[in-house]
C-alpha positions in Angstrom: 19.1 -7.7 26.5 17.7 -8.5 23.3 20.2 -9.3 20.3 19.9 -7.0 17.0 18.9 -8.4 13.8 21.2 -8.2 10.9 21.3 -4.4 10.6 19.9 -3.9 7.3 17.7 -0.9 8.7 20.3 1.4 9.9 19.0 4.7 7.8 16.3 4.8 10.5 19.0 6.6 12.8 17.4 8.7 15.5 18.2 12.5 15.6 18.4 13.4 19.4 16.1 16.4 20.4 17.8 18.4 23.2 15.5 19.3 25.9 11.7 19.4 25.1 11.7 20.5 21.7 13.6 22.4 18.7 11.0 24.5 17.1 8.4 22.8 18.1 5.5 24.7 16.6 3.9 21.7 15.2 2.9 20.2 18.6 1.5 23.4 19.8 -0.9 24.3 16.6 -2.0 20.9 16.6 -3.1 20.9 20.5 -4.4 24.4 19.7 -6.6 23.3 17.2 -7.6 20.0 18.8 -6.7 17.9 16.1 -4.1 16.4 13.8 -4.3 17.4 10.1 -3.0 14.4 8.2 -2.7 14.1 4.4 -3.4 10.7 2.4 -4.1 9.5 -1.0 -7.8 9.2 -1.2 -9.4 6.2 -2.2 -6.5 3.7 -2.0 -8.1 0.8 -0.7 -5.9 -0.6 2.1 -4.3 2.6 2.6 -6.5 5.6 2.9 -10.4 5.4 1.7 -14.0 5.9 3.3 -16.5 3.1 3.7 -20.0 3.1 3.5 -20.3 4.5 6.9 -18.3 7.9 5.8 -15.5 6.8 8.1 -11.7 6.6 7.0 -10.1 3.1 7.2 -6.6 1.9 6.1 -2.9 1.6 6.7 -2.2 5.2 6.2 -5.3 6.2 8.2 -4.6 4.0 11.2 -1.1 5.5 11.7 -2.5 9.0 11.4 -4.7 7.8 14.1 -1.7 6.3 16.2 -0.1 9.8 16.1 -3.1 11.7 17.2 -3.2 9.2 19.8 0.5 10.0 21.0 0.2 13.6 20.8 -3.6 14.0 21.8 -4.6 11.0 23.9 -7.4 10.2 21.1 -7.3 8.7 18.1 -10.4 10.0 16.4 -8.7 14.0 17.1 -7.8 13.6 13.3 -8.7 15.6 10.2 -8.1 13.3 7.1 -6.7 15.4 3.8 -7.2 14.0 0.1 -4.1 15.1 -2.0 -3.2 13.9 -5.2 0.0 12.4 -5.9 1.5 15.3 -7.7 0.4 17.6 -5.1 1.7 16.0 -2.0 4.4 17.8 -1.0 3.3 21.4 -2.0 0.7 20.7 0.5 2.5 19.1 3.4 5.1 22.5 2.6 2.6 25.0 2.7 1.4 23.5 6.3 -2.2 22.7 5.2 -1.4 19.2 6.9 0.9 18.4 9.3 1.6 14.7 8.2 2.0 13.3 5.0 1.1 9.6 5.4 0.8 9.1 1.8 2.5 6.1 0.2 5.2 7.9 -0.3 8.9 6.6 -1.6 11.8 7.9 0.5 14.5 8.7 -1.6 18.0 11.1 -1.8 16.5 13.9 -3.8 12.8 14.2 -1.9 15.0 14.0 1.8 17.6 16.9 0.9 15.7 18.9 -1.6 12.0 19.1 -0.9 11.9 20.7 2.2 11.0 17.4 4.1 12.0 14.8 6.6 11.0 11.1 6.4 10.2 10.2 10.1 10.8 6.1 9.1 10.0 3.5 6.8 6.4 1.9 7.5 6.2 -0.4 4.3 9.1 -2.0 2.6 7.7 -1.8 -1.2 9.0 -2.7 -4.8 8.0 -1.3 -8.2 6.1 -4.2 -10.0 4.5 -5.1 -13.3 0.4 -6.1 -13.5 -0.5 -8.0 -16.4 -3.5 -10.0 -17.8 -2.9 -12.7 -15.8 -3.3 -15.1 -19.0 -0.3 -13.6 -19.7 1.7 -13.9 -16.5 3.7 -16.9 -17.8 4.8 -15.2 -20.9 7.2 -13.1 -18.5 9.3 -9.8 -19.5 9.0 -11.2 -22.9 5.8 -10.0 -23.7 6.4 -6.8 -23.2 9.2 -6.3 -25.4 8.2 -2.8 -27.6 5.2 -2.3 -26.0 3.3 0.2 -24.0 3.5 0.0 -20.4 1.4 2.8 -18.2 2.6 4.5 -14.9 0.9 7.7 -13.1 3.0 11.0 -13.1 4.3 12.7 -10.2 6.0 9.1 -8.6 9.7 7.6 -8.7 7.9 5.0 -11.2 8.5 6.8 -14.5 12.2 7.2 -13.9 12.4 3.5 -12.6 10.6 2.1 -16.0 12.6 4.3 -17.8 15.8 2.3 -16.3 14.5 -0.8 -16.1 13.5 -0.6 -20.0 17.1 0.1 -20.9 18.6 -2.5 -18.7 16.6 -5.3 -19.9 16.6 -4.1 -23.3 13.1 -4.0 -23.8 12.3 -0.8 -25.4 9.3 0.0 -23.7 7.0 2.7 -24.9 6.0 5.0 -21.6 2.6 6.0 -21.1 2.5 8.7 -18.4 -1.3 9.2 -16.6 -1.8 12.6 -15.1 -2.9 10.6 -12.2 -3.5 6.8 -11.0 -7.0 6.8 -12.1 -6.2 7.8 -16.0 -3.1 5.5 -15.7 -5.0 2.4 -15.1 -8.1 3.6 -17.4 -5.3 3.0 -20.3 -4.4 -0.3 -18.9 -7.9 -1.8 -18.7 -8.7 -0.4 -22.2 -5.9 -2.1 -23.5 -3.9 1.3 -24.5 -0.9 -0.7 -22.1 -0.2 -4.1 -22.3 0.8 -3.5 -18.5 0.5 -1.1 -15.2 3.7 -0.3 -13.3 3.7 1.2 -10.0 4.5 0.0 -6.4 3.2 -3.3 -5.6 1.2 -2.3 -2.9 -0.2 0.4 -4.8 -0.9 -2.0 -7.5 -2.6 -4.3 -5.4 -5.0 -1.9 -4.2 -6.1 -0.7 -7.6 -6.8 -4.4 -8.5 -9.2 -5.3 -5.5 -11.3 -2.4 -7.2 -11.0 -3.6 -10.9 -14.6 -5.3 -12.1 -12.4 -8.6 -12.1 -9.7 -8.8 -9.8 -8.6 -12.2 -10.7 -8.0 -11.4 -13.9 -4.8 -9.7 -13.3 -1.5 -11.0 -12.0 1.9 -9.8 -11.4 5.3 -10.7 -13.1 7.8 -11.8 -11.1 10.3 -9.1 -12.0 10.9 -6.5 -9.5 11.9 -2.8 -10.6 12.9 -1.2 -7.7 13.3 -0.9 -3.8 10.5 1.4 -2.6 11.0 2.4 1.0 7.3 4.3 1.9 7.0 6.5 5.0 5.5 9.4 6.5 6.8 12.6 6.1 6.8 16.0 7.8 8.0 19.5 7.2 11.8 20.0 7.7 12.5 22.1 10.9 10.8 20.6 13.4 13.1 18.3 15.3 10.4 17.8 18.3 7.4 16.9 15.6 9.8 14.4 13.4 10.9 12.9 16.7 7.4 12.0 17.8 6.2 10.7 14.4 9.4 8.8 14.1 8.7 7.0 17.6 5.3 6.5 17.3 6.0 4.3 14.4 8.6 2.6 16.6 6.1 2.0 19.4 4.0 0.1 16.8 6.9 -2.1 15.7 8.2 -2.6 19.0 4.2 -3.4 20.1 4.9 -6.8 17.9 8.2 -7.6 18.9 7.5 -7.2 22.3 4.1 -8.9 22.2 2.1 -6.1 23.3 -1.0 -5.6 21.4 -4.6 -3.9 21.7 -6.0 -6.8 23.4 -3.4 -7.5 25.8 -1.8 -4.2 27.1 -3.8 -3.6 30.0 -3.1 -6.7 31.6 0.9 -5.9 32.1 1.3 -5.2 35.6 4.1 -2.7 37.3 5.6 -5.4 38.1 6.6 -6.5 34.8 10.5 -7.5 34.6 10.9 -5.9 30.7 11.4 -2.2 30.7 9.9 -2.0 27.2 6.9 -3.6 28.0 6.1 -1.3 31.0 7.1 1.5 28.5 4.9 0.5 26.1 2.0 -0.1 29.0 2.5 3.4 30.1 3.8 2.4 33.4 6.8 4.3 33.2 6.5 8.2 34.6 9.0 9.8 32.5 8.5 8.2 29.3 7.5 10.6 27.0 8.6 13.7 28.8 11.7 14.5 26.6 9.5 14.9 23.7 6.9 16.4 25.7 4.2 13.6 25.6 2.4 12.5 28.8 3.9 8.9 30.2 0.9 7.3 28.8 1.5 8.1 24.7 2.8 5.0 23.8 -0.3 3.2 25.7 -2.5 5.3 23.9 -1.1 4.2 20.6 -1.5 0.8 20.7 -4.7 0.6 23.1 -6.4 2.8 20.7 -5.0 1.6 17.6 -2.7 -1.3 17.8 0.8 -2.7 16.9 2.1 -2.8 13.7 1.3 -6.2 13.1 -2.5 -5.5 14.3 -2.9 -2.5 11.6 -1.2 -4.4 9.0 -3.6 -7.3 9.0 -6.3 -5.4 9.5 -5.6 -3.5 6.4 -3.5 -5.3 4.0 -3.0 -9.1 5.0 -4.1 -12.3 3.9 -7.9 -11.9 5.2 -8.2 -8.2 3.4 -9.1 -8.2 -0.7 -5.4 -6.9 -1.0 -3.9 -10.3 0.2 -0.1 -8.9 0.9 2.0 -11.3 2.8 4.4 -9.9 5.2 7.5 -10.8 3.7 9.9 -8.1 4.3 7.5 -6.7 6.2 7.5 -9.0 8.7 8.9 -8.3 12.4 12.8 -9.5 12.4 12.1 -12.1 14.4 10.3 -13.8 11.9 12.9 -13.1 9.2 11.5 -9.7 8.2 13.1 -6.0 8.1 11.0 -4.5 10.7 12.3 -3.8 14.2 12.0 -1.2 16.8 14.7 1.2 17.7 15.6 0.7 21.3 13.0 2.2 23.9 15.3 3.7 25.9 
C-alpha cells in the first residue's frame, strides 16, 4: 500500500466508464483509418516542432505518440495537425482532430461551455513576464504605465488586466493576433515586456536571436494547469487519454521506464508494475484496449520523466526545472491515479 501525497490535484477525478465504452465512436474512427489525428501548436520549441529531418518532436508530440501507442500499439501512427491558438477549440469540435495537445489551460468556461473535456493535467504552469535581462532587477516598478504584449485567444489578456488592476500598474495591454506578432512587438521595443505562460515564453526565448538577453521577472500572474482536451460526449475516448497520462506518471512513480520495462518479470510482486509491463491479461479490457497498452506507451515513448527531460528539462534549450511538475515523491504535484 502506498501513502497518498497531499491532495492537491483532486480535480483529476476519473469518471467511470460502464462496460467497454459509452459513445466509443472516436476509437472506432481511429482504428478504421489507422492513425490518430492530433492537434498541436506548430513551431513551439520544446512542445511541438518539426526538426531538420522533417520529424515532429516535443513534449506535446510525445503525448500524442503515447496515446497512439495505447490505442493502436504504434506510437508512430499519428498525423499531426498544426493549429493556431485562436482556432484550436473550433478545430477540435469540428472533428478535424481527435485530440488537442496544444499547451491549453483547463478553465471553468472551457470545461463547461466549449463542448470539450480535459483529460488531465500534464503540465502545471503559470503566466509570467519576460523583460530584457538588463532590467530584470528593476522588478515590476519598471512596467508602471508601460505597454505589455500578449497574444490573442488565450487566458493571458484577462489575467494581465486583473494583475494590472491589483498591482496598480496601469499597464497598456497590446494584443498580438498570434505569438509571432506579440513577440515581434516586444523585440522591436513596442512593448516593455511580453506575457504568456512561462513554458511558452521559455520556448519563444529559446528561438530569439540572443536568448540570454531576456529574463523572467519573479512575479507570477496566474496558475495555468495545462492538459490534453477531447470533444465532449465520448466517455471511452476521454478515459483512454486520461489513463494514458496516468500510466506515464505512474511509470516514473513506480520506477518503470523505457529502459527497464522489459526486465520486469511475471513474478513481480507489485501489481502496478505488472500492469505497466503488460503482464496483467485483464488490464485495459474495460476501456477496449489490449493487455499490453501500458507497456506499448512506456516502451515506445517513455514515462513522464523521460518525455519531460527529453524535451523541456535542464539539458535542453528551454532548461525548465521540474519544480511543481516533479513527482510527488520528489515534492511536486505529479502523481498517478491508482491503476486498479
